[in-house]
PDB file with one MODEL, atoms N, CA, C and O in Angstrom:
MODEL        1
ATOM      1  N   MET A   1      29.900 -21.231  29.376  1.00  0.00           N
ATOM      2  CA  MET A   1      28.907 -21.687  28.417  1.00  0.00           C
ATOM      3  C   MET A   1      29.558 -22.778  27.565  1.00  0.00           C
ATOM      4  O   MET A   1      30.613 -22.561  26.970  1.00  0.00           O
ATOM      5  N   ASN A   2      28.924 -23.947  27.510  1.00  0.00           N
ATOM      6  CA  ASN A   2      29.495 -25.031  26.712  1.00  0.00           C
ATOM      7  C   ASN A   2      29.073 -24.890  25.240  1.00  0.00           C
ATOM      8  O   ASN A   2      28.304 -23.997  24.882  1.00  0.00           O
ATOM      9  N   ASN A   3      29.590 -25.784  24.407  1.00  0.00           N
ATOM     10  CA  ASN A   3      29.324 -25.690  22.964  1.00  0.00           C
ATOM     11  C   ASN A   3      27.842 -25.792  22.635  1.00  0.00           C
ATOM     12  O   ASN A   3      27.357 -25.091  21.747  1.00  0.00           O
ATOM     13  N   GLN A   4      27.122 -26.650  23.334  1.00  0.00           N
ATOM     14  CA  GLN A   4      25.700 -26.830  23.067  1.00  0.00           C
ATOM     15  C   GLN A   4      24.930 -25.556  23.436  1.00  0.00           C
ATOM     16  O   GLN A   4      24.042 -25.131  22.697  1.00  0.00           O
ATOM     17  N   GLN A   5      25.265 -24.961  24.561  1.00  0.00           N
ATOM     18  CA  GLN A   5      24.599 -23.727  24.971  1.00  0.00           C
ATOM     19  C   GLN A   5      24.924 -22.596  24.005  1.00  0.00           C
ATOM     20  O   GLN A   5      24.060 -21.790  23.660  1.00  0.00           O
ATOM     21  N   SER A   6      26.176 -22.548  23.575  1.00  0.00           N
ATOM     22  CA  SER A   6      26.605 -21.518  22.638  1.00  0.00           C
ATOM     23  C   SER A   6      25.868 -21.657  21.310  1.00  0.00           C
ATOM     24  O   SER A   6      25.418 -20.665  20.737  1.00  0.00           O
ATOM     25  N   ALA A   7      25.747 -22.880  20.828  1.00  0.00           N
ATOM     26  CA  ALA A   7      25.041 -23.119  19.567  1.00  0.00           C
ATOM     27  C   ALA A   7      23.569 -22.758  19.702  1.00  0.00           C
ATOM     28  O   ALA A   7      22.980 -22.172  18.794  1.00  0.00           O
ATOM     29  N   SER A   8      22.985 -23.107  20.829  1.00  0.00           N
ATOM     30  CA  SER A   8      21.582 -22.793  21.072  1.00  0.00           C
ATOM     31  C   SER A   8      21.373 -21.282  21.133  1.00  0.00           C
ATOM     32  O   SER A   8      20.394 -20.766  20.593  1.00  0.00           O
ATOM     33  N   TYR A   9      22.282 -20.581  21.784  1.00  0.00           N
ATOM     34  CA  TYR A   9      22.212 -19.125  21.888  1.00  0.00           C
ATOM     35  C   TYR A   9      22.297 -18.486  20.503  1.00  0.00           C
ATOM     36  O   TYR A   9      21.514 -17.597  20.168  1.00  0.00           O
ATOM     37  N   LYS A  10      23.263 -18.955  19.702  1.00  0.00           N
ATOM     38  CA  LYS A  10      23.431 -18.412  18.353  1.00  0.00           C
ATOM     39  C   LYS A  10      22.198 -18.691  17.491  1.00  0.00           C
ATOM     40  O   LYS A  10      21.771 -17.835  16.716  1.00  0.00           O
ATOM     41  N   ALA A  11      21.629 -19.893  17.628  1.00  0.00           N
ATOM     42  CA  ALA A  11      20.425 -20.231  16.872  1.00  0.00           C
ATOM     43  C   ALA A  11      19.283 -19.299  17.268  1.00  0.00           C
ATOM     44  O   ALA A  11      18.507 -18.866  16.415  1.00  0.00           O
ATOM     45  N   GLY A  12      19.181 -18.993  18.549  1.00  0.00           N
ATOM     46  CA  GLY A  12      18.147 -18.064  19.022  1.00  0.00           C
ATOM     47  C   GLY A  12      18.342 -16.672  18.453  1.00  0.00           C
ATOM     48  O   GLY A  12      17.380 -16.002  18.078  1.00  0.00           O
ATOM     49  N   GLN A  13      19.586 -16.245  18.393  1.00  0.00           N
ATOM     50  CA  GLN A  13      19.884 -14.929  17.819  1.00  0.00           C
ATOM     51  C   GLN A  13      19.503 -14.885  16.341  1.00  0.00           C
ATOM     52  O   GLN A  13      18.888 -13.925  15.877  1.00  0.00           O
ATOM     53  N   ILE A  14      19.874 -15.931  15.609  1.00  0.00           N
ATOM     54  CA  ILE A  14      19.575 -15.994  14.175  1.00  0.00           C
ATOM     55  C   ILE A  14      18.065 -16.008  13.954  1.00  0.00           C
ATOM     56  O   ILE A  14      17.555 -15.354  13.045  1.00  0.00           O
ATOM     57  N   GLU A  15      17.362 -16.754  14.789  1.00  0.00           N
ATOM     58  CA  GLU A  15      15.905 -16.811  14.669  1.00  0.00           C
ATOM     59  C   GLU A  15      15.289 -15.437  14.910  1.00  0.00           C
ATOM     60  O   GLU A  15      14.382 -15.027  14.186  1.00  0.00           O
ATOM     61  N   ALA A  16      15.773 -14.732  15.915  1.00  0.00           N
ATOM     62  CA  ALA A  16      15.257 -13.395  16.229  1.00  0.00           C
ATOM     63  C   ALA A  16      15.538 -12.421  15.084  1.00  0.00           C
ATOM     64  O   ALA A  16      14.691 -11.597  14.740  1.00  0.00           O
ATOM     65  N   GLN A  17      16.726 -12.522  14.501  1.00  0.00           N
ATOM     66  CA  GLN A  17      17.075 -11.652  13.370  1.00  0.00           C
ATOM     67  C   GLN A  17      16.189 -11.952  12.166  1.00  0.00           C
ATOM     68  O   GLN A  17      15.735 -11.038  11.479  1.00  0.00           O
ATOM     69  N   ALA A  18      15.949 -13.226  11.917  1.00  0.00           N
ATOM     70  CA  ALA A  18      15.097 -13.617  10.791  1.00  0.00           C
ATOM     71  C   ALA A  18      13.670 -13.113  11.003  1.00  0.00           C
ATOM     72  O   ALA A  18      13.020 -12.647  10.067  1.00  0.00           O
ATOM     73  N   GLU A  19      13.199 -13.210  12.226  1.00  0.00           N
ATOM     74  CA  GLU A  19      11.848 -12.726  12.533  1.00  0.00           C
ATOM     75  C   GLU A  19      11.767 -11.218  12.326  1.00  0.00           C
ATOM     76  O   GLU A  19      10.786 -10.719  11.774  1.00  0.00           O
ATOM     77  N   GLU A  20      12.781 -10.496  12.762  1.00  0.00           N
ATOM     78  CA  GLU A  20      12.798  -9.045  12.598  1.00  0.00           C
ATOM     79  C   GLU A  20      12.820  -8.673  11.116  1.00  0.00           C
ATOM     80  O   GLU A  20      12.102  -7.769  10.688  1.00  0.00           O
ATOM     81  N   LYS A  21      13.644  -9.372  10.338  1.00  0.00           N
ATOM     82  CA  LYS A  21      13.683  -9.090   8.893  1.00  0.00           C
ATOM     83  C   LYS A  21      12.329  -9.372   8.267  1.00  0.00           C
ATOM     84  O   LYS A  21      11.862  -8.614   7.417  1.00  0.00           O
ATOM     85  N   GLY A  22      11.699 -10.458   8.686  1.00  0.00           N
ATOM     86  CA  GLY A  22      10.362 -10.785   8.181  1.00  0.00           C
ATOM     87  C   GLY A  22       9.361  -9.700   8.513  1.00  0.00           C
ATOM     88  O   GLY A  22       8.540  -9.320   7.678  1.00  0.00           O
ATOM     89  N   ASN A  23       9.433  -9.200   9.744  1.00  0.00           N
ATOM     90  CA  ASN A  23       8.532  -8.116  10.151  1.00  0.00           C
ATOM     91  C   ASN A  23       8.779  -6.851   9.326  1.00  0.00           C
ATOM     92  O   ASN A  23       7.835  -6.166   8.932  1.00  0.00           O
ATOM     93  N   GLN A  24      10.034  -6.553   9.074  1.00  0.00           N
ATOM     94  CA  GLN A  24      10.372  -5.378   8.266  1.00  0.00           C
ATOM     95  C   GLN A  24       9.829  -5.523   6.845  1.00  0.00           C
ATOM     96  O   GLN A  24       9.297  -4.572   6.273  1.00  0.00           O
ATOM     97  N   MET A  25       9.970  -6.719   6.288  1.00  0.00           N
ATOM     98  CA  MET A  25       9.472  -6.953   4.932  1.00  0.00           C
ATOM     99  C   MET A  25       7.949  -6.841   4.894  1.00  0.00           C
ATOM    100  O   MET A  25       7.386  -6.294   3.945  1.00  0.00           O
ATOM    101  N   MET A  26       7.285  -7.359   5.924  1.00  0.00           N
ATOM    102  CA  MET A  26       5.827  -7.254   5.982  1.00  0.00           C
ATOM    103  C   MET A  26       5.393  -5.793   6.101  1.00  0.00           C
ATOM    104  O   MET A  26       4.410  -5.385   5.481  1.00  0.00           O
ATOM    105  N   ASP A  27       6.116  -5.010   6.889  1.00  0.00           N
ATOM    106  CA  ASP A  27       5.809  -3.582   7.013  1.00  0.00           C
ATOM    107  C   ASP A  27       5.966  -2.874   5.675  1.00  0.00           C
ATOM    108  O   ASP A  27       5.118  -2.069   5.292  1.00  0.00           O
ATOM    109  N   LYS A  28       7.049  -3.173   4.965  1.00  0.00           N
ATOM    110  CA  LYS A  28       7.274  -2.560   3.657  1.00  0.00           C
ATOM    111  C   LYS A  28       6.172  -2.951   2.674  1.00  0.00           C
ATOM    112  O   LYS A  28       5.683  -2.110   1.920  1.00  0.00           O
ATOM    113  N   ALA A  29       5.787  -4.216   2.685  1.00  0.00           N
ATOM    114  CA  ALA A  29       4.724  -4.678   1.795  1.00  0.00           C
ATOM    115  C   ALA A  29       3.401  -4.002   2.145  1.00  0.00           C
ATOM    116  O   ALA A  29       2.644  -3.612   1.257  1.00  0.00           O
ATOM    117  N   SER A  30       3.131  -3.867   3.422  1.00  0.00           N
ATOM    118  CA  SER A  30       1.903  -3.207   3.869  1.00  0.00           C
ATOM    119  C   SER A  30       1.889  -1.741   3.446  1.00  0.00           C
ATOM    120  O   SER A  30       0.871  -1.231   2.981  1.00  0.00           O
ATOM    121  N   ASN A  31       3.018  -1.076   3.611  1.00  0.00           N
ATOM    122  CA  ASN A  31       3.115   0.331   3.206  1.00  0.00           C
ATOM    123  C   ASN A  31       2.934   0.487   1.699  1.00  0.00           C
ATOM    124  O   ASN A  31       2.276   1.420   1.239  1.00  0.00           O
ATOM    125  N   ALA A  32       3.519  -0.427   0.938  1.00  0.00           N
ATOM    126  CA  ALA A  32       3.379  -0.373  -0.519  1.00  0.00           C
ATOM    127  C   ALA A  32       1.925  -0.608  -0.921  1.00  0.00           C
ATOM    128  O   ALA A  32       1.413   0.058  -1.821  1.00  0.00           O
ATOM    129  N   ALA A  33       1.267  -1.542  -0.264  1.00  0.00           N
ATOM    130  CA  ALA A  33      -0.137  -1.821  -0.568  1.00  0.00           C
ATOM    131  C   ALA A  33      -1.012  -0.617  -0.233  1.00  0.00           C
ATOM    132  O   ALA A  33      -1.914  -0.271  -0.997  1.00  0.00           O
ATOM    133  N   GLN A  34      -0.751   0.015   0.895  1.00  0.00           N
ATOM    134  CA  GLN A  34      -1.526   1.193   1.289  1.00  0.00           C
ATOM    135  C   GLN A  34      -1.316   2.332   0.297  1.00  0.00           C
ATOM    136  O   GLN A  34      -2.264   3.029  -0.065  1.00  0.00           O
ATOM    137  N   SER A  35      -0.083   2.516  -0.137  1.00  0.00           N
ATOM    138  CA  SER A  35       0.222   3.556  -1.109  1.00  0.00           C
ATOM    139  C   SER A  35      -0.483   3.286  -2.436  1.00  0.00           C
ATOM    140  O   SER A  35      -1.028   4.201  -3.053  1.00  0.00           O
ATOM    141  N   ALA A  36      -0.468   2.033  -2.867  1.00  0.00           N
ATOM    142  CA  ALA A  36      -1.147   1.668  -4.114  1.00  0.00           C
ATOM    143  C   ALA A  36      -2.645   1.910  -3.985  1.00  0.00           C
ATOM    144  O   ALA A  36      -3.274   2.421  -4.912  1.00  0.00           O
ATOM    145  N   LYS A  37      -3.212   1.550  -2.853  1.00  0.00           N
ATOM    146  CA  LYS A  37      -4.653   1.756  -2.624  1.00  0.00           C
ATOM    147  C   LYS A  37      -4.997   3.239  -2.718  1.00  0.00           C
ATOM    148  O   LYS A  37      -5.983   3.617  -3.351  1.00  0.00           O
ATOM    149  N   GLU A  38      -4.177   4.073  -2.087  1.00  0.00           N
ATOM    150  CA  GLU A  38      -4.422   5.513  -2.115  1.00  0.00           C
ATOM    151  C   GLU A  38      -4.299   6.065  -3.535  1.00  0.00           C
ATOM    152  O   GLU A  38      -5.075   6.932  -3.936  1.00  0.00           O
ATOM    153  N   SER A  39      -3.331   5.565  -4.289  1.00  0.00           N
ATOM    154  CA  SER A  39      -3.151   6.013  -5.669  1.00  0.00           C
ATOM    155  C   SER A  39      -4.360   5.643  -6.521  1.00  0.00           C
ATOM    156  O   SER A  39      -4.835   6.450  -7.320  1.00  0.00           O
ATOM    157  N   VAL A  40      -4.852   4.430  -6.347  1.00  0.00           N
ATOM    158  CA  VAL A  40      -6.020   3.976  -7.122  1.00  0.00           C
ATOM    159  C   VAL A  40      -7.245   4.805  -6.740  1.00  0.00           C
ATOM    160  O   VAL A  40      -8.027   5.197  -7.606  1.00  0.00           O
ATOM    161  N   GLN A  41      -7.410   5.068  -5.456  1.00  0.00           N
ATOM    162  CA  GLN A  41      -8.547   5.883  -5.020  1.00  0.00           C
ATOM    163  C   GLN A  41      -8.468   7.286  -5.600  1.00  0.00           C
ATOM    164  O   GLN A  41      -9.476   7.848  -6.028  1.00  0.00           O
ATOM    165  N   GLN A  42      -7.274   7.843  -5.612  1.00  0.00           N
ATOM    166  CA  GLN A  42      -7.098   9.194  -6.155  1.00  0.00           C
ATOM    167  C   GLN A  42      -7.389   9.204  -7.653  1.00  0.00           C
ATOM    168  O   GLN A  42      -8.047  10.115  -8.155  1.00  0.00           O
ATOM    169  N   ALA A  43      -6.900   8.194  -8.360  1.00  0.00           N
ATOM    170  CA  ALA A  43      -7.159   8.111  -9.801  1.00  0.00           C
ATOM    171  C   ALA A  43      -8.651   7.964 -10.070  1.00  0.00           C
ATOM    172  O   ALA A  43      -9.185   8.577 -10.994  1.00  0.00           O
ATOM    173  N   GLY A  44      -9.318   7.156  -9.264  1.00  0.00           N
ATOM    174  CA  GLY A  44     -10.766   6.983  -9.421  1.00  0.00           C
ATOM    175  C   GLY A  44     -11.516   8.274  -9.184  1.00  0.00           C
ATOM    176  O   GLY A  44     -12.465   8.589  -9.902  1.00  0.00           O
ATOM    177  N   GLN A  45     -11.097   9.019  -8.183  1.00  0.00           N
ATOM    178  CA  GLN A  45     -11.745  10.293  -7.887  1.00  0.00           C
ATOM    179  C   GLN A  45     -11.539  11.280  -9.040  1.00  0.00           C
ATOM    180  O   GLN A  45     -12.462  12.000  -9.419  1.00  0.00           O
ATOM    181  N   GLN A  46     -10.333  11.305  -9.589  1.00  0.00           N
ATOM    182  CA  GLN A  46     -10.054  12.207 -10.719  1.00  0.00           C
ATOM    183  C   GLN A  46     -10.903  11.821 -11.931  1.00  0.00           C
ATOM    184  O   GLN A  46     -11.425  12.688 -12.632  1.00  0.00           O
ATOM    185  N   MET A  47     -11.038  10.514 -12.172  1.00  0.00           N
ATOM    186  CA  MET A  47     -11.859  10.063 -13.299  1.00  0.00           C
ATOM    187  C   MET A  47     -13.320  10.456 -13.089  1.00  0.00           C
ATOM    188  O   MET A  47     -13.999  10.877 -14.025  1.00  0.00           O
ATOM    189  N   GLN A  48     -13.791  10.316 -11.859  1.00  0.00           N
ATOM    190  CA  GLN A  48     -15.165  10.682 -11.550  1.00  0.00           C
ATOM    191  C   GLN A  48     -15.386  12.178 -11.782  1.00  0.00           C
ATOM    192  O   GLN A  48     -16.412  12.576 -12.335  1.00  0.00           O
ATOM    193  N   GLU A  49     -14.437  12.997 -11.364  1.00  0.00           N
ATOM    194  CA  GLU A  49     -14.538  14.443 -11.567  1.00  0.00           C
ATOM    195  C   GLU A  49     -14.549  14.786 -13.055  1.00  0.00           C
ATOM    196  O   GLU A  49     -15.325  15.635 -13.495  1.00  0.00           O
ATOM    197  N   LYS A  50     -13.687  14.127 -13.827  1.00  0.00           N
ATOM    198  CA  LYS A  50     -13.639  14.393 -15.271  1.00  0.00           C
ATOM    199  C   LYS A  50     -14.936  13.956 -15.949  1.00  0.00           C
ATOM    200  O   LYS A  50     -15.424  14.634 -16.853  1.00  0.00           O
ATOM    201  N   ALA A  51     -15.488  12.840 -15.518  1.00  0.00           N
ATOM    202  CA  ALA A  51     -16.763  12.389 -16.081  1.00  0.00           C
ATOM    203  C   ALA A  51     -17.867  13.385 -15.765  1.00  0.00           C
ATOM    204  O   ALA A  51     -18.718  13.661 -16.611  1.00  0.00           O
ATOM    205  N   GLN A  52     -17.859  13.921 -14.560  1.00  0.00           N
ATOM    206  CA  GLN A  52     -18.864  14.919 -14.183  1.00  0.00           C
ATOM    207  C   GLN A  52     -18.700  16.182 -15.023  1.00  0.00           C
ATOM    208  O   GLN A  52     -19.683  16.772 -15.471  1.00  0.00           O
ATOM    209  N   GLN A  53     -17.447  16.589 -15.233  1.00  0.00           N
ATOM    210  CA  GLN A  53     -17.193  17.764 -16.065  1.00  0.00           C
ATOM    211  C   GLN A  53     -17.662  17.521 -17.497  1.00  0.00           C
ATOM    212  O   GLN A  53     -18.246  18.408 -18.120  1.00  0.00           O
ATOM    213  N   ALA A  54     -17.412  16.338 -18.011  1.00  0.00           N
ATOM    214  CA  ALA A  54     -17.847  16.005 -19.371  1.00  0.00           C
ATOM    215  C   ALA A  54     -19.368  16.006 -19.463  1.00  0.00           C
ATOM    216  O   ALA A  54     -19.937  16.477 -20.448  1.00  0.00           O
ATOM    217  N   THR A  55     -20.014  15.483 -18.446  1.00  0.00           N
ATOM    218  CA  THR A  55     -21.484  15.480 -18.423  1.00  0.00           C
ATOM    219  C   THR A  55     -22.015  16.907 -18.434  1.00  0.00           C
ATOM    220  O   THR A  55     -22.950  17.223 -19.170  1.00  0.00           O
ATOM    221  N   GLU A  56     -21.419  17.760 -17.620  1.00  0.00           N
ATOM    222  CA  GLU A  56     -21.842  19.160 -17.589  1.00  0.00           C
ATOM    223  C   GLU A  56     -21.597  19.848 -18.927  1.00  0.00           C
ATOM    224  O   GLU A  56     -22.419  20.649 -19.371  1.00  0.00           O
ATOM    225  N   ALA A  57     -20.477  19.545 -19.569  1.00  0.00           N
ATOM    226  CA  ALA A  57     -20.173  20.140 -20.870  1.00  0.00           C
ATOM    227  C   ALA A  57     -21.204  19.719 -21.908  1.00  0.00           C
ATOM    228  O   ALA A  57     -21.637  20.541 -22.716  1.00  0.00           O
ATOM    229  N   VAL A  58     -21.602  18.451 -21.898  1.00  0.00           N
ATOM    230  CA  VAL A  58     -22.626  17.975 -22.833  1.00  0.00           C
ATOM    231  C   VAL A  58     -23.959  18.664 -22.551  1.00  0.00           C
ATOM    232  O   VAL A  58     -24.652  19.090 -23.475  1.00  0.00           O
ATOM    233  N   LYS A  59     -24.314  18.772 -21.274  1.00  0.00           N
ATOM    234  CA  LYS A  59     -25.556  19.437 -20.913  1.00  0.00           C
ATOM    235  C   LYS A  59     -25.552  20.889 -21.389  1.00  0.00           C
ATOM    236  O   LYS A  59     -26.549  21.382 -21.917  1.00  0.00           O
ATOM    237  N   ASP A  60     -24.398  21.579 -21.194  1.00  0.00           N
ATOM    238  CA  ASP A  60     -24.277  22.954 -21.640  1.00  0.00           C
ATOM    239  C   ASP A  60     -24.405  23.048 -23.158  1.00  0.00           C
ATOM    240  O   ASP A  60     -25.081  23.934 -23.681  1.00  0.00           O
ATOM    241  N   ALA A  61     -23.752  22.129 -23.854  1.00  0.00           N
ATOM    242  CA  ALA A  61     -23.750  22.156 -25.313  1.00  0.00           C
ATOM    243  C   ALA A  61     -25.131  21.872 -25.894  1.00  0.00           C
ATOM    244  O   ALA A  61     -25.476  22.391 -26.956  1.00  0.00           O
ATOM    245  N   THR A  62     -25.906  21.065 -25.216  1.00  0.00           N
ATOM    246  CA  THR A  62     -27.227  20.697 -25.734  1.00  0.00           C
ATOM    247  C   THR A  62     -28.346  21.522 -25.134  1.00  0.00           C
ATOM    248  O   THR A  62     -29.514  21.316 -25.461  1.00  0.00           O
ATOM    249  N   GLY A  63     -28.001  22.459 -24.255  1.00  0.00           N
ATOM    250  CA  GLY A  63     -28.997  23.321 -23.653  1.00  0.00           C
ATOM    251  C   GLY A  63     -29.782  22.670 -22.532  1.00  0.00           C
ATOM    252  O   GLY A  63     -30.808  23.207 -22.117  1.00  0.00           O
ATOM    253  N   MET A  64     -29.343  21.555 -22.040  1.00  0.00           N
ATOM    254  CA  MET A  64     -30.064  20.845 -20.978  1.00  0.00           C
ATOM    255  C   MET A  64     -29.788  21.435 -19.592  1.00  0.00           C
ATOM    256  O   MET A  64     -30.451  21.083 -18.617  1.00  0.00           O
ATOM    257  N   ASN A  65     -28.820  22.318 -19.518  1.00  0.00           N
ATOM    258  CA  ASN A  65     -28.440  22.882 -18.211  1.00  0.00           C
ATOM    259  C   ASN A  65     -29.197  24.178 -17.917  1.00  0.00           C
ATOM    260  O   ASN A  65     -28.897  24.862 -16.938  1.00  0.00           O
ATOM    261  N   LYS A  66     -30.166  24.515 -18.749  1.00  0.00           N
ATOM    262  CA  LYS A  66     -30.854  25.811 -18.573  1.00  0.00           C
ATOM    263  C   LYS A  66     -32.172  25.658 -17.876  1.00  0.00           C
ATOM    264  O   LYS A  66     -32.871  26.647 -17.653  1.00  0.00           O
TER     265      LYS A  66
ENDMDL
END
């Protein structure tokens, strides 16, 4: 293998490594985004449940639930 072939081979290796690192970073970002989405959905569901409980408490307190 001459110097030009060796340099080309090394450049190909570096490019492949950079692509793999990029893919890993994209996977991590995707996982973080999915986790954040799930957290927001869970928080929204909890807020909805608390609002429903508060509504029921008001209805009970005012006699509207009878």
